[in-house]
Structure formats: structure tokens, C-alpha cells
PDB file of N, CA, C and O in Angstrom, chain B, residues numbered from 101:
ATOM      1  N   MET B 101     -77.504 -50.871-170.810  1.00  0.00           N
ATOM      2  CA  MET B 101     -77.604 -52.085-169.992  1.00  0.00           C
ATOM      3  C   MET B 101     -76.406 -52.179-169.033  1.00  0.00           C
ATOM      4  O   MET B 101     -76.561 -52.534-167.864  1.00  0.00           O
ATOM      5  N   LEU B 102     -75.219 -51.859-169.544  1.00  0.00           N
ATOM      6  CA  LEU B 102     -74.013 -51.912-168.716  1.00  0.00           C
ATOM      7  C   LEU B 102     -74.066 -50.848-167.625  1.00  0.00           C
ATOM      8  O   LEU B 102     -73.674 -51.089-166.483  1.00  0.00           O
ATOM      9  N   ALA B 103     -74.562 -49.658-168.000  1.00  0.00           N
ATOM     10  CA  ALA B 103     -74.660 -48.572-167.026  1.00  0.00           C
ATOM     11  C   ALA B 103     -75.628 -48.949-165.904  1.00  0.00           C
ATOM     12  O   ALA B 103     -75.398 -48.629-164.738  1.00  0.00           O
ATOM     13  N   LEU B 104     -76.711 -49.633-166.272  1.00  0.00           N
ATOM     14  CA  LEU B 104     -77.708 -50.035-165.277  1.00  0.00           C
ATOM     15  C   LEU B 104     -77.106 -51.046-164.298  1.00  0.00           C
ATOM     16  O   LEU B 104     -77.335 -50.971-163.090  1.00  0.00           O
ATOM     17  N   ARG B 105     -76.343 -51.982-164.835  1.00  0.00           N
ATOM     18  CA  ARG B 105     -75.701 -52.982-163.975  1.00  0.00           C
ATOM     19  C   ARG B 105     -74.668 -52.312-163.062  1.00  0.00           C
ATOM     20  O   ARG B 105     -74.554 -52.654-161.885  1.00  0.00           O
ATOM     21  N   LEU B 106     -73.927 -51.365-163.613  1.00  0.00           N
ATOM     22  CA  LEU B 106     -72.929 -50.633-162.838  1.00  0.00           C
ATOM     23  C   LEU B 106     -73.604 -49.863-161.712  1.00  0.00           C
ATOM     24  O   LEU B 106     -73.114 -49.832-160.583  1.00  0.00           O
ATOM     25  N   LEU B 107     -74.740 -49.240-162.037  1.00  0.00           N
ATOM     26  CA  LEU B 107     -75.492 -48.496-161.029  1.00  0.00           C
ATOM     27  C   LEU B 107     -75.997 -49.443-159.941  1.00  0.00           C
ATOM     28  O   LEU B 107     -75.999 -49.095-158.760  1.00  0.00           O
ATOM     29  N   ASN B 108     -76.423 -50.634-160.342  1.00  0.00           N
ATOM     30  CA  ASN B 108     -76.898 -51.634-159.382  1.00  0.00           C
ATOM     31  C   ASN B 108     -75.802 -52.036-158.402  1.00  0.00           C
ATOM     32  O   ASN B 108     -76.083 -52.368-157.251  1.00  0.00           O
ATOM     33  N   VAL B 109     -74.551 -52.005-158.861  1.00  0.00           N
ATOM     34  CA  VAL B 109     -73.425 -52.374-157.995  1.00  0.00           C
ATOM     35  C   VAL B 109     -72.969 -51.185-157.157  1.00  0.00           C
ATOM     36  O   VAL B 109     -72.659 -51.332-155.975  1.00  0.00           O
ATOM     37  N   VAL B 110     -72.931 -50.009-157.773  1.00  0.00           N
ATOM     38  CA  VAL B 110     -72.374 -48.829-157.112  1.00  0.00           C
ATOM     39  C   VAL B 110     -73.329 -48.251-156.074  1.00  0.00           C
ATOM     40  O   VAL B 110     -72.896 -47.825-155.003  1.00  0.00           O
ATOM     41  N   ALA B 111     -74.630 -48.232-156.384  1.00  0.00           N
ATOM     42  CA  ALA B 111     -75.596 -47.586-155.497  1.00  0.00           C
ATOM     43  C   ALA B 111     -75.616 -48.178-154.080  1.00  0.00           C
ATOM     44  O   ALA B 111     -75.552 -47.410-153.120  1.00  0.00           O
ATOM     45  N   PRO B 112     -75.700 -49.504-153.902  1.00  0.00           N
ATOM     46  CA  PRO B 112     -75.696 -50.052-152.536  1.00  0.00           C
ATOM     47  C   PRO B 112     -74.384 -49.766-151.806  1.00  0.00           C
ATOM     48  O   PRO B 112     -74.396 -49.455-150.615  1.00  0.00           O
ATOM     49  N   ALA B 113     -73.258 -49.869-152.506  1.00  0.00           N
ATOM     50  CA  ALA B 113     -71.965 -49.613-151.886  1.00  0.00           C
ATOM     51  C   ALA B 113     -71.873 -48.147-151.462  1.00  0.00           C
ATOM     52  O   ALA B 113     -71.371 -47.841-150.380  1.00  0.00           O
ATOM     53  N   TYR B 114     -72.358 -47.240-152.319  1.00  0.00           N
ATOM     54  CA  TYR B 114     -72.371 -45.816-152.015  1.00  0.00           C
ATOM     55  C   TYR B 114     -73.229 -45.547-150.787  1.00  0.00           C
ATOM     56  O   TYR B 114     -72.834 -44.788-149.902  1.00  0.00           O
ATOM     57  N   PHE B 115     -74.404 -46.169-150.735  1.00  0.00           N
ATOM     58  CA  PHE B 115     -75.319 -46.000-149.606  1.00  0.00           C
ATOM     59  C   PHE B 115     -74.688 -46.524-148.321  1.00  0.00           C
ATOM     60  O   PHE B 115     -74.798 -45.898-147.267  1.00  0.00           O
ATOM     61  N   LEU B 116     -74.023 -47.681-148.415  1.00  0.00           N
ATOM     62  CA  LEU B 116     -73.367 -48.260-147.244  1.00  0.00           C
ATOM     63  C   LEU B 116     -72.253 -47.349-146.743  1.00  0.00           C
ATOM     64  O   LEU B 116     -72.099 -47.162-145.536  1.00  0.00           O
ATOM     65  N   CYS B 117     -71.481 -46.785-147.658  1.00  0.00           N
ATOM     66  CA  CYS B 117     -70.390 -45.888-147.267  1.00  0.00           C
ATOM     67  C   CYS B 117     -70.938 -44.655-146.575  1.00  0.00           C
ATOM     68  O   CYS B 117     -70.391 -44.219-145.562  1.00  0.00           O
ATOM     69  N   ILE B 118     -72.030 -44.077-147.116  1.00  0.00           N
ATOM     70  CA  ILE B 118     -72.620 -42.883-146.522  1.00  0.00           C
ATOM     71  C   ILE B 118     -73.142 -43.177-145.123  1.00  0.00           C
ATOM     72  O   ILE B 118     -72.903 -42.404-144.196  1.00  0.00           O
ATOM     73  N   SER B 119     -73.848 -44.282-144.965  1.00  0.00           N
ATOM     74  CA  SER B 119     -74.405 -44.617-143.650  1.00  0.00           C
ATOM     75  C   SER B 119     -73.288 -44.926-142.655  1.00  0.00           C
ATOM     76  O   SER B 119     -73.396 -44.589-141.476  1.00  0.00           O
ATOM     77  N   LEU B 120     -72.221 -45.563-143.125  1.00  0.00           N
ATOM     78  CA  LEU B 120     -71.091 -45.864-142.251  1.00  0.00           C
ATOM     79  C   LEU B 120     -70.415 -44.582-141.785  1.00  0.00           C
ATOM     80  O   LEU B 120     -70.063 -44.448-140.613  1.00  0.00           O
ATOM     81  N   VAL B 121     -70.234 -43.634-142.714  1.00  0.00           N
ATOM     82  CA  VAL B 121     -69.604 -42.357-142.366  1.00  0.00           C
ATOM     83  C   VAL B 121     -70.453 -41.596-141.360  1.00  0.00           C
ATOM     84  O   VAL B 121     -69.923 -41.050-140.392  1.00  0.00           O
ATOM     85  N   THR B 122     -71.766 -41.552-141.576  1.00  0.00           N
ATOM     86  CA  THR B 122     -72.640 -40.839-140.638  1.00  0.00           C
ATOM     87  C   THR B 122     -72.636 -41.526-139.280  1.00  0.00           C
ATOM     88  O   THR B 122     -72.680 -40.855-138.249  1.00  0.00           O
ATOM     89  N   PHE B 123     -72.583 -42.870-139.267  1.00  0.00           N
ATOM     90  CA  PHE B 123     -72.537 -43.611-138.005  1.00  0.00           C
ATOM     91  C   PHE B 123     -71.269 -43.281-137.231  1.00  0.00           C
ATOM     92  O   PHE B 123     -71.313 -43.060-136.021  1.00  0.00           O
ATOM     93  N   VAL B 124     -70.133 -43.249-137.935  1.00  0.00           N
ATOM     94  CA  VAL B 124     -68.852 -42.944-137.285  1.00  0.00           C
ATOM     95  C   VAL B 124     -68.850 -41.506-136.777  1.00  0.00           C
ATOM     96  O   VAL B 124     -68.356 -41.229-135.684  1.00  0.00           O
ATOM     97  N   LEU B 125     -69.407 -40.590-137.574  1.00  0.00           N
ATOM     98  CA  LEU B 125     -69.478 -39.192-137.145  1.00  0.00           C
ATOM     99  C   LEU B 125     -70.322 -39.060-135.891  1.00  0.00           C
ATOM    100  O   LEU B 125     -69.949 -38.338-134.967  1.00  0.00           O
ATOM    101  N   GLN B 126     -71.452 -39.746-135.848  1.00  0.00           N
ATOM    102  CA  GLN B 126     -72.307 -39.715-134.660  1.00  0.00           C
ATOM    103  C   GLN B 126     -71.559 -40.275-133.463  1.00  0.00           C
ATOM    104  O   GLN B 126     -71.656 -39.739-132.360  1.00  0.00           O
ATOM    105  N   LEU B 127     -70.814 -41.352-133.676  1.00  0.00           N
ATOM    106  CA  LEU B 127     -70.041 -41.968-132.605  1.00  0.00           C
ATOM    107  C   LEU B 127     -69.040 -40.968-132.030  1.00  0.00           C
ATOM    108  O   LEU B 127     -68.931 -40.828-130.812  1.00  0.00           O
ATOM    109  N   PHE B 128     -68.305 -40.269-132.908  1.00  0.00           N
ATOM    110  CA  PHE B 128     -67.265 -39.351-132.447  1.00  0.00           C
ATOM    111  C   PHE B 128     -67.836 -38.061-131.887  1.00  0.00           C
ATOM    112  O   PHE B 128     -67.232 -37.449-131.006  1.00  0.00           O
ATOM    113  N   LEU B 129     -69.021 -37.627-132.398  1.00  0.00           N
ATOM    114  CA  LEU B 129     -69.570 -36.343-131.961  1.00  0.00           C
ATOM    115  C   LEU B 129     -70.442 -36.481-130.730  1.00  0.00           C
ATOM    116  O   LEU B 129     -70.380 -35.643-129.831  1.00  0.00           O
ATOM    117  N   PHE B 130     -71.260 -37.534-130.674  1.00  0.00           N
ATOM    118  CA  PHE B 130     -72.281 -37.613-129.620  1.00  0.00           C
ATOM    119  C   PHE B 130     -71.829 -38.416-128.405  1.00  0.00           C
ATOM    120  O   PHE B 130     -72.246 -38.118-127.286  1.00  0.00           O
ATOM    121  N   LEU B 131     -70.978 -39.438-128.603  1.00  0.00           N
ATOM    122  CA  LEU B 131     -70.550 -40.247-127.462  1.00  0.00           C
ATOM    123  C   LEU B 131     -69.700 -39.458-126.465  1.00  0.00           C
ATOM    124  O   LEU B 131     -69.930 -39.589-125.263  1.00  0.00           O
ATOM    125  N   PRO B 132     -68.733 -38.647-126.897  1.00  0.00           N
ATOM    126  CA  PRO B 132     -67.965 -37.861-125.920  1.00  0.00           C
ATOM    127  C   PRO B 132     -68.843 -36.895-125.133  1.00  0.00           C
ATOM    128  O   PRO B 132     -68.631 -36.720-123.933  1.00  0.00           O
ATOM    129  N   SER B 133     -69.811 -36.272-125.766  1.00  0.00           N
ATOM    130  CA  SER B 133     -70.696 -35.331-125.066  1.00  0.00           C
ATOM    131  C   SER B 133     -71.562 -36.086-124.062  1.00  0.00           C
ATOM    132  O   SER B 133     -71.852 -35.572-122.982  1.00  0.00           O
ATOM    133  N   MET B 134     -71.980 -37.312-124.414  1.00  0.00           N
ATOM    134  CA  MET B 134     -72.761 -38.127-123.488  1.00  0.00           C
ATOM    135  C   MET B 134     -71.903 -38.552-122.302  1.00  0.00           C
ATOM    136  O   MET B 134     -72.402 -38.666-121.182  1.00  0.00           O
ATOM    137  N   ARG B 135     -70.629 -38.784-122.540  1.00  0.00           N
ATOM    138  CA  ARG B 135     -69.722 -39.202-121.479  1.00  0.00           C
ATOM    139  C   ARG B 135     -69.403 -38.038-120.542  1.00  0.00           C
ATOM    140  O   ARG B 135     -69.239 -38.231-119.337  1.00  0.00           O
ATOM    141  N   GLU B 136     -69.315 -36.832-121.099  1.00  0.00           N
ATOM    142  CA  GLU B 136     -68.932 -35.678-120.286  1.00  0.00           C
ATOM    143  C   GLU B 136     -70.098 -35.142-119.466  1.00  0.00           C
ATOM    144  O   GLU B 136     -69.890 -34.553-118.405  1.00  0.00           O
ATOM    145  N   ASP B 137     -71.324 -35.341-119.947  1.00  0.00           N
ATOM    146  CA  ASP B 137     -72.486 -34.773-119.257  1.00  0.00           C
ATOM    147  C   ASP B 137     -72.675 -35.299-117.829  1.00  0.00           C
ATOM    148  O   ASP B 137     -72.895 -34.492-116.926  1.00  0.00           O
ATOM    149  N   PRO B 138     -72.600 -36.605-117.582  1.00  0.00           N
ATOM    150  CA  PRO B 138     -72.756 -37.081-116.197  1.00  0.00           C
ATOM    151  C   PRO B 138     -71.639 -36.568-115.295  1.00  0.00           C
ATOM    152  O   PRO B 138     -71.876 -36.297-114.118  1.00  0.00           O
ATOM    153  N   ALA B 139     -70.439 -36.433-115.819  1.00  0.00           N
ATOM    154  CA  ALA B 139     -69.315 -35.944-115.024  1.00  0.00           C
ATOM    155  C   ALA B 139     -69.524 -34.477-114.661  1.00  0.00           C
ATOM    156  O   ALA B 139     -69.198 -34.050-113.553  1.00  0.00           O
ATOM    157  N   ALA B 140     -70.068 -33.715-115.599  1.00  0.00           N
ATOM    158  CA  ALA B 140     -70.311 -32.290-115.340  1.00  0.00           C
ATOM    159  C   ALA B 140     -71.472 -32.127-114.375  1.00  0.00           C
ATOM    160  O   ALA B 140     -71.452 -31.242-113.520  1.00  0.00           O
ATOM    161  N   ALA B 141     -72.493 -32.984-114.509  1.00  0.00           N
ATOM    162  CA  ALA B 141     -73.659 -32.905-113.623  1.00  0.00           C
ATOM    163  C   ALA B 141     -73.412 -33.741-112.377  1.00  0.00           C
ATOM    164  O   ALA B 141     -74.273 -33.810-111.500  1.00  0.00           O
TER     165      ALA B 141
END
């Protein structure tokens, strides 16, 4: 029962951290390339 409650707390936080990390990675990887493309073209 305790493990289930712990999982209920940890799982959403884990999911939020993963999505936040992927969002930040996309921001750092894709935004500079989008900014450089119009300048190059």
C-alpha cells in the first residue's frame, strides 16, 4: 500500500521532469537552427 502511494507521487513528478528536460533540449537544439536558417538563406 505504501509503495503504491509512493508510486502515485513519484510517477507524475518523474513524467514532469522528463517532459521538461525534453522541452528544454528542444529549445536549445531547434531554436538556434531556426534562427540561423533565415540568416543563411
